[in-house]
N, C-alpha and C positions, 0 to 999 in steps of 0.2 A: 470376209468370207475367209473359213479355215480349210487347211489344206493337211493332208493326211499320206504318208509315205507306207509302205509296208514290200519292203524285202525279200526274196525267198532265194535265200545265197545255196551255191551249192559248191563242189568243189573248184571249177573251172569256170560260170558263167554264173549271174543272178540273174533273176527277176524284179522286174520295178512296176507296181502298178500304185497309183497314184489317183486318190478322189478329193471331193469337196465336201463340204458339212453338211451336202444333201445325199450324198450318197452317189455322185454323178461323177463319171471318169474320165481323166482327166490326161492321164499319161499311162501306156501300158508296153513294152519293151524288155526282151532278152536281151541284157548286156554282158561282155567280157569282165571279167574280176580285175578292172581298172581302176583305180581310184579316183584318178584324171574325168574319164569317161561315167562316170557316177555322179560326182558334182556338176561335172555339166550340165546333167540333165536335174539336179536339185536344184541347181541356181535359179531357173528359170519360177521356180517357185517359191525361193528362200523366202521372202515377204512374208508369206501367207502363211507356212508349212510352219504347223503348229507340233510333228514330231515326226521321227522316222525310225519306225518299228523294223529291225532286225532278227529274223529268225536265229535261233542259239546253234549253231550247228559246232563242229570241229574245230573250224578256221575262221571263226568271227573278229578277231581281236582285230588283225589289219583293218578293218572298216568298221567297225564301232570305233577305234581307236581316230581315226581319220575323218571321219564324220564330225566328234567330236572337238580335235582338234581346228575344225574351220565353223564352229559355233551351231552349229547343230542339235536340236535336241533329239538323243537319240534312245529308244527303248530296246531292252532285246527280251526278246519273247522267249518263254519258256516252251515249247513244243509237247513236254510232256501233261500239260498241263491246258494247252489247250482242246477245247472242248468244238465240233464240230455238228453241224446241223445232222437231225440222225437221218437216215432214208436217201444221203445222197447216191447215186450211182457212178455219179464221175466228178474228180477231184483233178486238179493240174498245177503247175507252177504258177500257172496265169489265174486261177481261182485263191489260191493260197496267198498270193502275196497281197490280193486287195484283203481279204480275210482279215488277213494281221492290218492292214489299214482300217477297216473297218471297225474293229475289235478296240482300236486304240481311239477310235471316232466315239464310239458307245463309253470309253472308259469301263471295260472287261478284258482287258489285254491282261493275262495273267506275267507278269514280267520275271526275267533271273535276273542276279545279281551282276551287274558290270564291275569287279575287281579290278580294284587301282591298278592303274597299268605299270606306275612305280614299281610296286611289290612283286608283279606277276612273273618274272625271271627267277626269281629267287622259289618261291611257289614253285615253280615247275620242274627248280634244279631238284627240291626235297621230292617231288612226283617221280621224278627221273633214279633217285635213289632207290625207291620202292619197287622198281622195277628190277637193278640190277639185286634185291636183298630175294625178290623171288627166285632170280636166274639162281643164286647161292644156295638156296633151299632144296631146290629139285636138284641140283648137284649132290648135297649132302643125304639128303633119304636116297638119291639112286646107289651113292656108296654104302649108306646103312644096309640099304636091300640086298646090296649083295655080300658086306658082312654075314647078314646071318642068315643068307639063305646060303652060301659057302661052310663057313663057319659054326653056326648056329648057338651066337650070342649077338645081344643087342648091344651097339653101342652108342653112347649117348650124342646126343647135338654137338656138346661143349666137348667132348674127348675129339670126336672125328675134324672137328672146326683144330683142335691142335695137331693134326695129323703131318707127318712130316714123307718125302719123298722116299725115306731109309725103312718108314714103316710099312711101305705097302711090301717092301722085297720079306720083313718079318710075317707078315700078315699070311699071306698066299705061298705056294707051292709052285702056283703053276703063273707063265712067263705072260701068258692075254689076260691074267686076274691082276697079274704086276702092274702090267701095262694100263690096264683101263682103271685102277686104280690109283697110280699116279696120274693119270689124265683127269680125273675128277679132283686130284688133293690140288693139284695145280691152279685149276679156273676157280676150287671153292678161296684158296689163297688170291687169288687175282680180282676177283670181285668183293673179297671180305677190304683191300686197298683200295678199291675205288668207293667203296661203300662209305669207309672212314676218310678218305680227301673229299668226298661230300660233304661229310659231317662239319668238317673242318671249316671248308669254305662258308656253308652255312653258317656256323657258329662264331665265324670271323667277321661278316656281314649284319647279322642282325641280333637282336636283344628282344627277350620277351618284352614286352609293352606291362605298365602296370597293373591292366585287367585278367591278364595271364598268369604271372605268379603265382597265383597261389594255386595253380593245374599242377605247380608241382609235389602238394599235400595231397595230391591223390594216388594212392599205390598204385604201383604199374603203368605210374608214368610220369616217365623220365625227360629232362630234355629236351632231347630231340622227338619226344612223341609232343608234347607241350610245345615247341615251334611248329611241328606238322597241323595240328588242330588251331594252331594262332592264326596260320598262315593262309590255311584252308578255312574258318567262320571269316575272317578280314572283321566284320564289323559284329557282335552278339545283338544289337541293340537290331537285328533287320528278323532275329525269332521274338514274335511277338508271347509266344507262348512255348512250355516246356516240351510239349506235345510235335509244335514245329521244326523242333529241333532235333529231337530224335527222329525226327519221320525224317529230316534231310540226312542222319546220321546211317540210315539204312536200320535202325534198331526196333523196327516195329513192324509186325505182321502185313503183309502186302495181299489182304482177302477181302471177297463180299460176303455176308451173313446175309440169311433169309429164314427167320422162323429156326434158330438156331440151326442151320443147314450151310454148309461152303459153297458159294453160286460159282465163283470165278474167282481170278487172283486180278489183281491192279499190276501195274508195274514194278516189278520187284526193283528193277536199276533206278527207279526214280531218287534221285540222292547224291549224296558224296560219296563215291567208293573208295577216296582217302581217308575220310573221318571211320568209315564203318571199320578200313582194318585198323585206323589207332585204335580205335577203343576194342577192337576184338583185340588185339597186342596186350593191351593194355588189363584185360578180364585175365588174356592168361596169366599173367604176371600177377596181378592181385590174387588168385587163387591159390598163389605158391607163398605169398605173402603177406598174407591179408586174414587173420581167423573169422571175422565175420564174412567176408567174402567168400573164403572157402566155405563154409558151413554152410549158406547161403546154395551157393553152388551144387554144394553134395545132396541138397533135398530135390534140387530141379533135376540134378541125375537121377534120382532114383524115380521120375515121374517119366523123362523123357531120354532122348539122345544126347550124346556129350557137345556136340554142336551147338542142339537148342539151348543147352542149359549153360553153353557159353556165353551163347548171343545174351540170354537174359541177364550174363551182368555185367556184360558190355553196354546196357540198356541202363540198366543200376549206374552205369557210371558218366555214360552221356548225358542220361539227367541229373545227375549231382555236378557234372562239369559246366554242365548250363547256370544253374544258378552261384556256383563260384565266379563263373564270369561275369553273368549279371549284375547280382549283389555282394563281389570281393568279400565274400566269406570262405572262411578256411573250412575244407572236408572236413565232413564229420561221417565214419561211420555208422554210426549208431542210428541216424537221420536214414542211411541210407541203404542200410540192410537190417536193422530193427535189432 
């Protein structure tokens, strides 16, 4: 007899439901988020247990790692891809846990990727780098706006990054503006040092694997972006088609059409926001340094908004990088942009 377990995980507790191969319910209970308690329940069914399904929430690391270390076959459910019965009037944790186990029994469970435990910390460190980069950008834009508003000039981002405390005294005649500018400059410089220290730490620990080295041939992708892509992708083989990869990178439209008309939007946040950022960042560099990418961007810009045009370039780069990684071929701008 096969047994299947579903765990609906929350921040402080979880609900576990266990069924057999005839869909009979064998166990159901809300438990605290304690690995020992969960293992004591699952151990009763370990010989017959075919798989344990854990819903992919923000805090799944400890549970999935713990179960795998104790020899359980774990499946990470992708909640954004799970479709429930239409017309349900009521669902709760009790129902959700059994639904996870039921889908595993029927082999229709949409599964997420369980990223290797040993690579997770350095990947998360690069993700934290992005947080500091965003904070720095906010302060740069704030100072840029203040300069434009009070002096009528536009200072470039690179020029603002080079500002020192003494420059604030030179720029403004108001003590309040000088004070505000010095605070912005101090935060920008501090965050820049943090970003650089994270980059040094990551580069000292991780080297580009062979299948990812050719990413450096793509215009706009430097070592940090290449490392970001490598650590977020993990195994390129998990994407069967280029469309799957570009969708995972959030580079495609999220909408439903019928008779040529837009009916509704799908989940725009489905996918990897860090890869989405990486390819948009690469696109912004590519349109500055790659003539073919620049011409493609200008053609798109003539028909639509700048943000949409940049997204179109990022989609091109994402699709190109998929073949670069999968087939181990160098980037060819002619094939990408025509």
